[in-house]
C-alpha positions, 0 to 999 in steps of 0.5 A, a space after each residue: 806889425 808882424 811878428 817873426 821868430 826862428 831865424 835871427 830876423 828883427 821886426 825891421 828886417 821883416 819889412 826892409 829885408 834887402 839883405 835877405 831877397 834873391 831871385 830863387 832858393 830862399 825860404 818863406 817866413 810865416 808873419 803873425 799879423 795880430 789879434 781881435 776879439 769876436 762877439 762870442 768871446 773867442 779870439 781870431 789870430 791872423 797870419 800872413 807870410 813872406 816869400 823871400 824870393 823875388 822870381 820864385 813861387 814856393 810850395 811847401 805841403 802841410 806836414 813836418 815842413 808846414 804846420 800849425 801847432 798845438 792841434 792838427 798840423 793843418 789848420 788851414 794854412 797855405 801851401 803855396 806861396 807867390 813871392 814877396 808879402 801876403 797879409 792875413 791870409 788865414 786865421 786860427 780861432 782860439 777859445 775865450 779861455 785862451 790865456 795871454 801867455 798861451 801861443 799858436 805857432 806856424 812853422 815853415 821850413 825850406 832849403 834849411 831855413 825853418 821859422 816858427 812864428 808864434 802868435 797870441 794875445 799880446 797887448 801891442 798886437 791887437 788890431 782893428 781888423 773889423 773896423 780902422 776907427 782912424 779912417 773909418 772904414 770897414 771890411 767889405 761884405 763878402 758873399 761866397 754862395 747863394 743864400 750864404 752868410 755875409 762875412 767880413 774880415 779875414 775869418 772867411 767862409 770855406 766852400 766846396 766845388 768840383 771841376 775837371 782839368 781844363 774845364 774852366 770853373 765858374 767862380 762867382 761871389 758878391 761883395 760891397 762896402 757899406 759905405 759905398 767905397 769901391 771894392 775889388 775881389 781878387 783871386 789867388 792859388 792857395 793850395 794844389 798840384 797844379 797850375 791855376 789861371 784865372 780868366 780875370 784875377 782882379 774884379 772890380 765891382 761896378 754897378 751891383 754886387 756880383 764878381 765873376 771870373 773862371 779858373 782852369 787847372 792843369 792836373 787833377 787833385 785837391 786844390 784851395 782857391 783864395 779869394 780877398 775883397 778889398 778897397 779898390 783905392 786902399 792897398 792891403 800893404 797900407 793897413 799897417 797896425 789897423 790890419 784893416 780892411 779886407 775880407 777872406 774867402 776860400 774855395 776848396 775844388 776836387 779836380 778830376 781828369 
């Protein structure tokens, strides 16, 4: 389940948008995946996106064409959009007194296509991100740094690193599943001015908990890398209404010349 408003695009068209796909030149639509309540009474709203271009990755910097409201324009949303559908890539946490009629809206505009997608505590959008009882699965546990917290679900930890252009940056995380399902760690560019190349973009964890890869950058600047730990045998696109089970993490990287 996901929510799209802005242009007149139905929920069905969002999932079967054959009439709205082409190789290049189209916009990117945010999607509201759903919400869940946290132990402290606050709520997490989860957002993804659909890049309608089959052969074009799109960059939309934070600003008047890529912002979250109300509040600061930059609330951790991506600025780099790979082709097709990406699920639950970032979250917004709202307070316990967030009303049933309150909304958080992510707006994206490109080439004249503007989508403003509201997220809120709609009853039909309550999700099981932290446990899918129908299949008895939990998101993998992800640890982003030595001594760091054990996180699970889409509301991931952010850490900071630095490197130089052309100098591979070693990336090491730990991930495991409490019921011993196989886990794969996947890396993506999330923000940044240049190209990012991973030595291994998908790292199955085989024996132990560590997943190792490197990232190389073609230009100096500020980048964000997105890492997702999910179940090897269950694709994120199969999550359906439960929106389970994967865990997000983010690495802010300062790249110098």
